[in-house]
N, C-alpha and C positions, 0 to 999 in steps of 0.2 A: 232551646236547650236548657236543662235544669242547672241550678247552681251546683258548684262543686262542693262536696262534703267529704270530710275526713272519715274514713271507715275504720282505719287502724293505724296506730303509731307503735312501732316495734323497735327493739334493740337486739343485739346478739344475746344469746343465752347467758344468764348471769353466772353459770358455772365457770366462765372464763376468769372470774374473780376469786375462785377457790384458793389457788396457790398464792396469789398476792396477799390474801387475807391470812393465810398461814404464816407467810413471811412477816406480816405486821405483828401477829401474835407472838411469834418466836422472838422478834426484836424487842417487843415490850417485855416479855418474860426475861430475856437476857439482860436488859437494862435494869429491870427491877431487881434482879438477882445480883448483878455486878456493881451497880452504882454505889458509890461511897466506900467500896472495898479497897480502893487503891490509896496509897499513902500520899502520892504527889497529886496536886490539883490538876496538872496538865494531863495526867493519865485519865482522870475522870472526865475532863473536857474532851479528850480524844475519843473516849468511849461514846459520849453523847454525839460527837461529830460523825463517827462511823455509823452509829445507830440512825442518825438523821439521814445520812446518805443512803443507807439500806432501805429505809422507809420511803424515801423519795424515789429511788430506782425500782424497788421491789414491790411497792404498793401504789404509790400515787401515779406514776407513769402508766401502769396497766389500767388503773381506774379511769384516768383521763382518756386513754385510748379507747376503752370500752364505751364510755359515756359520750364520746364524740361521734359515734356512728349511729345514725338514725335511719329507719325505714318508715315511709309514710305511704299508705294505700288510700287513695281517694276514689270518688266515683268517676273520675276521668283519667287517672294516671297512677303509676307506681314511681316513687321517688326514693333515691338512695342519697343521703347526705353524709359526708365524713370530713373530719379535720377540725382542729381547734383554731389555729391561726389562719391557715390557708384552707378555706372551706371548698370542697368540691361537691357538685350536685349532678346526679345522673337521673334522667327520668324517661319513661316510655308511656305513651298514651295507650289506654286500654284498647282502642280501636286498632292499634298496630300490633298487639300481642297475638301471636299464633302458637307459641309453645311455652308451656310452664312445666318444669320438671323439678323433682326433689331428689337431691343427692345426699346420702348419709355415709359418714365415715366414723369408725371407732365407736366412741361412747355416744354419738349422736342418736343411734338407734335406741339405746337404753333410756335416754332422756326425751325421746320423741321429738328431737330437734333435727335440723338439717339445713342444707343450703337450697334455697328456692331460686332456680335459674329461670329467668324470663327472657325468651328469645335469644338465648346464648349471648346476651349482651349485658344484662344486669343481674347481679347475684346478691340476693339477700342472705348474707352469710350467717350460718348457725342460728337461725331464728327458732324460738320455742314453738312447739306445735306446728311443725312445718307442713304437715298434710292439711291441717285446717287452713293455714295461710294459702296454700295452693288452691284448695277448694273455694275459698273466698274470692281469690283473684279470678278463678275460672268463672264463678257465678257473675262477678262484675263484668267480665269480658262479654259473657253471653247477654246480659241485660243491656249493655251498651250497644252491642251489635243489633239486638232486637229493636232498640229505640232508634238507631240510625236507619234501619230498614223501613221503619214506619213513617219516617219523615218524607 
């Protein structure tokens, strides 16, 4: 059997960061406009504290959630990893794959992204170029099956 090689490493589509980035820009604009306008020091400190909380909850948490989900496609398996502190990992061998479907909702069609569902057990949620990912997995499954039959 050949060595396992990584074919693709993916994350969910980056448009998930659109609204959090708008929150970050709005908070930065608001702080830039309002900082130093209050007479009392505690009011300026409160403004910075509220802005920090908004940035933490509105931008940093979604960014960390997005960056903690990874999809890896290798020459032997498909792996879904998620989580920052408690990491979970789901994988399926290419030899066990019998069904690969793409599901699209809302704006996913516009951005050509979608959910690639493998055997109704593993979901690569909102991957960019979902049809291409589906075709790549399908080709890998076929070549793996061909190699297994020739042994």
